[in-house]
C-alpha positions as protocol buffer text, in pm:
chain_id: "A"
residue {
  index: 1
  type: UNK
  ca { x: -2098 y: -4143 z: 325 }
}
residue {
  index: 2
  type: UNK
  ca { x: -1964 y: -4162 z: -33 }
}
residue {
  index: 3
  type: UNK
  ca { x: -1615 y: -3977 z: 134 }
}
residue {
  index: 4
  type: UNK
  ca { x: -1674 y: -3663 z: -62 }
}
residue {
  index: 5
  type: UNK
  ca { x: -1650 y: -3429 z: 249 }
}
residue {
  index: 6
  type: UNK
  ca { x: -1323 y: -3590 z: 354 }
}
residue {
  index: 7
  type: UNK
  ca { x: -1190 y: -3564 z: 14 }
}
residue {
  index: 8
  type: UNK
  ca { x: -1308 y: -3190 z: 1 }
}
residue {
  index: 9
  type: UNK
  ca { x: -1173 y: -3120 z: 346 }
}
residue {
  index: 10
  type: UNK
  ca { x: -834 y: -3275 z: 273 }
}
residue {
  index: 11
  type: UNK
  ca { x: -865 y: -3046 z: -36 }
}
residue {
  index: 12
  type: UNK
  ca { x: -946 y: -2741 z: 142 }
}
residue {
  index: 13
  type: UNK
  ca { x: -673 y: -2802 z: 390 }
}
residue {
  index: 14
  type: UNK
  ca { x: -402 y: -2882 z: 135 }
}
residue {
  index: 15
  type: UNK
  ca { x: -485 y: -2550 z: 13 }
}
residue {
  index: 16
  type: UNK
  ca { x: -448 y: -2373 z: 329 }
}
residue {
  index: 17
  type: UNK
  ca { x: -90 y: -2564 z: 362 }
}
residue {
  index: 18
  type: UNK
  ca { x: 9 y: -2445 z: 8 }
}
residue {
  index: 19
  type: UNK
  ca { x: -17 y: -2092 z: 154 }
}
residue {
  index: 20
  type: UNK
  ca { x: 144 y: -2160 z: 480 }
}
residue {
  index: 21
  type: UNK
  ca { x: 429 y: -2324 z: 263 }
}
residue {
  index: 22
  type: UNK
  ca { x: 506 y: -2011 z: 65 }
}
residue {
  index: 23
  type: UNK
  ca { x: 522 y: -1828 z: 369 }
}
residue {
  index: 24
  type: UNK
  ca { x: 719 y: -2051 z: 594 }
}
residue {
  index: 25
  type: UNK
  ca { x: 951 y: -2202 z: 311 }
}
residue {
  index: 26
  type: UNK
  ca { x: 1138 y: -1842 z: 265 }
}
residue {
  index: 27
  type: UNK
  ca { x: 879 y: -1601 z: 122 }
}
residue {
  index: 28
  type: UNK
  ca { x: 985 y: -1284 z: 295 }
}
residue {
  index: 29
  type: UNK
  ca { x: 731 y: -1075 z: 486 }
}
residue {
  index: 30
  type: UNK
  ca { x: 721 y: -716 z: 480 }
}
residue {
  index: 31
  type: UNK
  ca { x: 546 y: -434 z: 669 }
}
residue {
  index: 32
  type: UNK
  ca { x: 195 y: -325 z: 608 }
}
residue {
  index: 33
  type: UNK
  ca { x: 141 y: -70 z: 304 }
}
residue {
  index: 34
  type: UNK
  ca { x: 292 y: 265 z: 390 }
}
residue {
  index: 35
  type: UNK
  ca { x: 509 y: 130 z: 692 }
}
residue {
  index: 36
  type: UNK
  ca { x: 855 y: 201 z: 709 }
}
residue {
  index: 37
  type: UNK
  ca { x: 1015 y: -90 z: 575 }
}
residue {
  index: 38
  type: UNK
  ca { x: 763 y: -133 z: 225 }
}
residue {
  index: 39
  type: UNK
  ca { x: 995 y: -175 z: -73 }
}
residue {
  index: 40
  type: UNK
  ca { x: 873 y: 53 z: -356 }
}
residue {
  index: 41
  type: UNK
  ca { x: 688 y: -141 z: -647 }
}
residue {
  index: 42
  type: UNK
  ca { x: 810 y: 63 z: -944 }
}
residue {
  index: 43
  type: UNK
  ca { x: 1162 y: 146 z: -1058 }
}
residue {
  index: 44
  type: UNK
  ca { x: 1077 y: 465 z: -1088 }
}
residue {
  index: 45
  type: UNK
  ca { x: 1015 y: 537 z: -729 }
}
residue {
  index: 46
  type: UNK
  ca { x: 1415 y: 476 z: -630 }
}
residue {
  index: 47
  type: UNK
  ca { x: 1719 y: 682 z: -638 }
}
residue {
  index: 48
  type: UNK
  ca { x: 1856 y: 626 z: -1020 }
}
residue {
  index: 49
  type: UNK
  ca { x: 2196 y: 577 z: -884 }
}
residue {
  index: 50
  type: UNK
  ca { x: 2094 y: 305 z: -609 }
}
residue {
  index: 51
  type: UNK
  ca { x: 1917 y: 138 z: -907 }
}
residue {
  index: 52
  type: UNK
  ca { x: 2227 y: 132 z: -1119 }
}
residue {
  index: 53
  type: UNK
  ca { x: 2495 y: 32 z: -850 }
}
residue {
  index: 54
  type: UNK
  ca { x: 2192 y: -245 z: -708 }
}
residue {
  index: 55
  type: UNK
  ca { x: 2197 y: -413 z: -1082 }
}
residue {
  index: 56
  type: UNK
  ca { x: 2627 y: -395 z: -1124 }
}
residue {
  index: 57
  type: UNK
  ca { x: 2621 y: -567 z: -752 }
}
residue {
  index: 58
  type: UNK
  ca { x: 2347 y: -785 z: -863 }
}
residue {
  index: 59
  type: UNK
  ca { x: 2536 y: -889 z: -1137 }
}
residue {
  index: 60
  type: UNK
  ca { x: 2831 y: -1010 z: -955 }
}
residue {
  index: 61
  type: UNK
  ca { x: 2917 y: -1354 z: -941 }
}
residue {
  index: 62
  type: UNK
  ca { x: 2811 y: -1402 z: -576 }
}
residue {
  index: 63
  type: UNK
  ca { x: 2475 y: -1268 z: -605 }
}
residue {
  index: 64
  type: UNK
  ca { x: 2437 y: -1456 z: -914 }
}
residue {
  index: 65
  type: UNK
  ca { x: 2547 y: -1747 z: -717 }
}
residue {
  index: 66
  type: UNK
  ca { x: 2275 y: -1680 z: -460 }
}
residue {
  index: 67
  type: UNK
  ca { x: 1992 y: -1640 z: -767 }
}
residue {
  index: 68
  type: UNK
  ca { x: 2100 y: -1955 z: -927 }
}
residue {
  index: 69
  type: UNK
  ca { x: 2060 y: -2142 z: -571 }
}
residue {
  index: 70
  type: UNK
  ca { x: 1731 y: -2005 z: -494 }
}
residue {
  index: 71
  type: UNK
  ca { x: 1633 y: -2119 z: -823 }
}
residue {
  index: 72
  type: UNK
  ca { x: 1764 y: -2438 z: -825 }
}
residue {
  index: 73
  type: UNK
  ca { x: 1472 y: -2738 z: -839 }
}
residue {
  index: 74
  type: UNK
  ca { x: 1686 y: -2938 z: -606 }
}
residue {
  index: 75
  type: UNK
  ca { x: 1711 y: -2683 z: -341 }
}
residue {
  index: 76
  type: UNK
  ca { x: 1319 y: -2548 z: -384 }
}
residue {
  index: 77
  type: UNK
  ca { x: 1202 y: -2937 z: -327 }
}
residue {
  index: 78
  type: UNK
  ca { x: 1442 y: -2989 z: -69 }
}
residue {
  index: 79
  type: UNK
  ca { x: 1334 y: -2667 z: 149 }
}
residue {
  index: 80
  type: UNK
  ca { x: 956 y: -2703 z: 82 }
}
residue {
  index: 81
  type: UNK
  ca { x: 974 y: -3094 z: 155 }
}
residue {
  index: 82
  type: UNK
  ca { x: 1182 y: -3007 z: 495 }
}
residue {
  index: 83
  type: UNK
  ca { x: 878 y: -2721 z: 590 }
}
residue {
  index: 84
  type: UNK
  ca { x: 604 y: -2983 z: 552 }
}
residue {
  index: 85
  type: UNK
  ca { x: 501 y: -3151 z: 871 }
}
residue {
  index: 86
  type: UNK
  ca { x: 424 y: -3538 z: 866 }
}
residue {
  index: 87
  type: UNK
  ca { x: 77 y: -3690 z: 873 }
}
residue {
  index: 88
  type: UNK
  ca { x: -131 y: -3412 z: 711 }
}
residue {
  index: 89
  type: UNK
  ca { x: -107 y: -3561 z: 351 }
}
residue {
  index: 90
  type: UNK
  ca { x: -69 y: -3890 z: 178 }
}
residue {
  index: 91
  type: UNK
  ca { x: 284 y: -3944 z: 20 }
}
residue {
  index: 92
  type: UNK
  ca { x: 117 y: -3878 z: -331 }
}
residue {
  index: 93
  type: UNK
  ca { x: -23 y: -3540 z: -203 }
}
residue {
  index: 94
  type: UNK
  ca { x: 307 y: -3485 z: -46 }
}
residue {
  index: 95
  type: UNK
  ca { x: 503 y: -3556 z: -329 }
}
residue {
  index: 96
  type: UNK
  ca { x: 259 y: -3354 z: -576 }
}
residue {
  index: 97
  type: UNK
  ca { x: 269 y: -3044 z: -355 }
}
residue {
  index: 98
  type: UNK
  ca { x: 641 y: -3071 z: -406 }
}
residue {
  index: 99
  type: UNK
  ca { x: 625 y: -3100 z: -774 }
}
residue {
  index: 100
  type: UNK
  ca { x: 397 y: -2813 z: -812 }
}
residue {
  index: 101
  type: UNK
  ca { x: 601 y: -2610 z: -566 }
}
residue {
  index: 102
  type: UNK
  ca { x: 904 y: -2673 z: -775 }
}
residue {
  index: 103
  type: UNK
  ca { x: 753 y: -2589 z: -1104 }
}
residue {
  index: 104
  type: UNK
  ca { x: 634 y: -2252 z: -963 }
}
residue {
  index: 105
  type: UNK
  ca { x: 911 y: -2138 z: -765 }
}
residue {
  index: 106
  type: UNK
  ca { x: 1126 y: -2218 z: -1042 }
}
residue {
  index: 107
  type: UNK
  ca { x: 942 y: -2014 z: -1266 }
}
residue {
  index: 108
  type: UNK
  ca { x: 1002 y: -1676 z: -1080 }
}
residue {
  index: 109
  type: UNK
  ca { x: 1374 y: -1626 z: -1153 }
}
residue {
  index: 110
  type: UNK
  ca { x: 1327 y: -1305 z: -1332 }
}
residue {
  index: 111
  type: UNK
  ca { x: 1052 y: -1184 z: -1092 }
}
residue {
  index: 112
  type: UNK
  ca { x: 1250 y: -1256 z: -774 }
}
residue {
  index: 113
  type: UNK
  ca { x: 1616 y: -1111 z: -953 }
}
residue {
  index: 114
  type: UNK
  ca { x: 1386 y: -787 z: -1045 }
}
residue {
  index: 115
  type: UNK
  ca { x: 1254 y: -762 z: -676 }
}
residue {
  index: 116
  type: UNK
  ca { x: 1603 y: -819 z: -544 }
}
residue {
  index: 117
  type: UNK
  ca { x: 1758 y: -535 z: -721 }
}
residue {
  index: 118
  type: UNK
  ca { x: 1480 y: -335 z: -613 }
}
residue {
  index: 119
  type: UNK
  ca { x: 1489 y: -404 z: -235 }
}
residue {
  index: 120
  type: UNK
  ca { x: 1875 y: -351 z: -261 }
}
residue {
  index: 121
  type: UNK
  ca { x: 1818 y: -19 z: -415 }
}
residue {
  index: 122
  type: UNK
  ca { x: 1585 y: 79 z: -184 }
}
residue {
  index: 123
  type: UNK
  ca { x: 1772 y: -51 z: 135 }
}
residue {
  index: 124
  type: UNK
  ca { x: 2126 y: 68 z: 43 }
}
residue {
  index: 125
  type: UNK
  ca { x: 2275 y: 409 z: -106 }
}
residue {
  index: 126
  type: UNK
  ca { x: 2460 y: 396 z: -406 }
}
residue {
  index: 127
  type: UNK
  ca { x: 2773 y: 494 z: -191 }
}
residue {
  index: 128
  type: UNK
  ca { x: 2698 y: 166 z: 9 }
}
residue {
  index: 129
  type: UNK
  ca { x: 2650 y: -36 z: -317 }
}
residue {
  index: 130
  type: UNK
  ca { x: 2960 y: 86 z: -439 }
}
residue {
  index: 131
  type: UNK
  ca { x: 3148 y: 4 z: -154 }
}
residue {
  index: 132
  type: UNK
  ca { x: 3000 y: -358 z: -138 }
}
residue {
  index: 133
  type: UNK
  ca { x: 3116 y: -405 z: -528 }
}
residue {
  index: 134
  type: UNK
  ca { x: 3452 y: -267 z: -432 }
}
residue {
  index: 135
  type: UNK
  ca { x: 3472 y: -475 z: -105 }
}
residue {
  index: 136
  type: UNK
  ca { x: 3383 y: -781 z: -331 }
}
residue {
  index: 137
  type: UNK
  ca { x: 3683 y: -685 z: -592 }
}
residue {
  index: 138
  type: UNK
  ca { x: 3936 y: -765 z: -272 }
}
residue {
  index: 139
  type: UNK
  ca { x: 4060 y: -1064 z: -219 }
}
residue {
  index: 140
  type: UNK
  ca { x: 3908 y: -1132 z: 118 }
}
residue {
  index: 141
  type: UNK
  ca { x: 3576 y: -977 z: -24 }
}
residue {
  index: 142
  type: UNK
  ca { x: 3610 y: -1219 z: -274 }
}
residue {
  index: 143
  type: UNK
  ca { x: 3642 y: -1493 z: -15 }
}
residue {
  index: 144
  type: UNK
  ca { x: 3341 y: -1395 z: 174 }
}
residue {
  index: 145
  type: UNK
  ca { x: 3124 y: -1325 z: -145 }
}
residue {
  index: 146
  type: UNK
  ca { x: 3202 y: -1696 z: -285 }
}
residue {
  index: 147
  type: UNK
  ca { x: 3095 y: -1828 z: 82 }
}
residue {
  index: 148
  type: UNK
  ca { x: 2768 y: -1608 z: 57 }
}
residue {
  index: 149
  type: UNK
  ca { x: 2564 y: -1870 z: -147 }
}
residue {
  index: 150
  type: UNK
  ca { x: 2698 y: -2172 z: 77 }
}
residue {
  index: 151
  type: UNK
  ca { x: 2590 y: -1986 z: 403 }
}
residue {
  index: 152
  type: UNK
  ca { x: 2276 y: -1922 z: 262 }
}
residue {
  index: 153
  type: UNK
  ca { x: 2186 y: -2255 z: 179 }
}
residue {
  index: 154
  type: UNK
  ca { x: 2324 y: -2374 z: 522 }
}
residue {
  index: 155
  type: UNK
  ca { x: 2120 y: -2090 z: 714 }
}
residue {
  index: 156
  type: UNK
  ca { x: 1809 y: -2216 z: 548 }
}
residue {
  index: 157
  type: UNK
  ca { x: 1837 y: -2580 z: 635 }
}
residue {
  index: 158
  type: UNK
  ca { x: 1919 y: -2491 z: 991 }
}
residue {
  index: 159
  type: UNK
  ca { x: 1620 y: -2290 z: 1011 }
}
residue {
  index: 160
  type: UNK
  ca { x: 1400 y: -2538 z: 841 }
}
residue {
  index: 161
  type: UNK
  ca { x: 1343 y: -2702 z: 1133 }
}
residue {
  index: 162
  type: UNK
  ca { x: 1206 y: -2425 z: 1291 }
}
residue {
  index: 163
  type: UNK
  ca { x: 949 y: -2314 z: 1000 }
}
residue {
  index: 164
  type: UNK
  ca { x: 836 y: -2699 z: 995 }
}
residue {
  index: 165
  type: UNK
  ca { x: 759 y: -2680 z: 1384 }
}
residue {
  index: 166
  type: UNK
  ca { x: 575 y: -2355 z: 1315 }
}
residue {
  index: 167
  type: UNK
  ca { x: 389 y: -2478 z: 1068 }
}
residue {
  index: 168
  type: UNK
  ca { x: 261 y: -2833 z: 1213 }
}
residue {
  index: 169
  type: UNK
  ca { x: 141 y: -2617 z: 1480 }
}
residue {
  index: 170
  type: UNK
  ca { x: -57 y: -2399 z: 1280 }
}
residue {
  index: 171
  type: UNK
  ca { x: -209 y: -2678 z: 1041 }
}
residue {
  index: 172
  type: UNK
  ca { x: -293 y: -2852 z: 1399 }
}
residue {
  index: 173
  type: UNK
  ca { x: -449 y: -2523 z: 1510 }
}
residue {
  index: 174
  type: UNK
  ca { x: -630 y: -2487 z: 1123 }
}
residue {
  index: 175
  type: UNK
  ca { x: -715 y: -2857 z: 1071 }
}
residue {
  index: 176
  type: UNK
  ca { x: -738 y: -3010 z: 1427 }
}
residue {
  index: 177
  type: UNK
  ca { x: -528 y: -3256 z: 1309 }
}
residue {
  index: 178
  type: UNK
  ca { x: -249 y: -3362 z: 1577 }
}
residue {
  index: 179
  type: UNK
  ca { x: 100 y: -3456 z: 1473 }
}
residue {
  index: 180
  type: UNK
  ca { x: 397 y: -3591 z: 1635 }
}
residue {
  index: 181
  type: UNK
  ca { x: 738 y: -3311 z: 1634 }
}
residue {
  index: 182
  type: UNK
  ca { x: 984 y: -3468 z: 1502 }
}
residue {
  index: 183
  type: UNK
  ca { x: 1276 y: -3587 z: 1716 }
}
């Protein structure tokens, strides 16, 4: 055999891994269309006052810090790398997958920011967003808001091993490739 089957099987497995990475490396999972937590896709479906307040809240330094952290190539690379189980691809494949993930995910800032604003306007009322803005303008609110990006990175890091273990089990179930859990 010339290795074509093994290469193609490896590429197919790698494709499945890419899909899993996006699901497990921090991509949100929403309810089915029409479910109670489906986010409206257009701005026109949202309360204009809530949308205005969401834009102002998202423009605050703490929220911009979260956005910057989400799109930092180092953070993305680290998050994707931590989500990958060992033993399912070569080091070169792993490096290439991480490089591609950084390239793709880094380029989503505008779309992700717009989505975040829509989600804020969907989840919170204008009154609630105004209260968040007012709170962040107090001394305690500023201190809490300054810590939000740090908290966000640390909680994702702390839960990365859970995602990695789940991904390892999924890959084992899909491919039959057995890997050892990290210690």
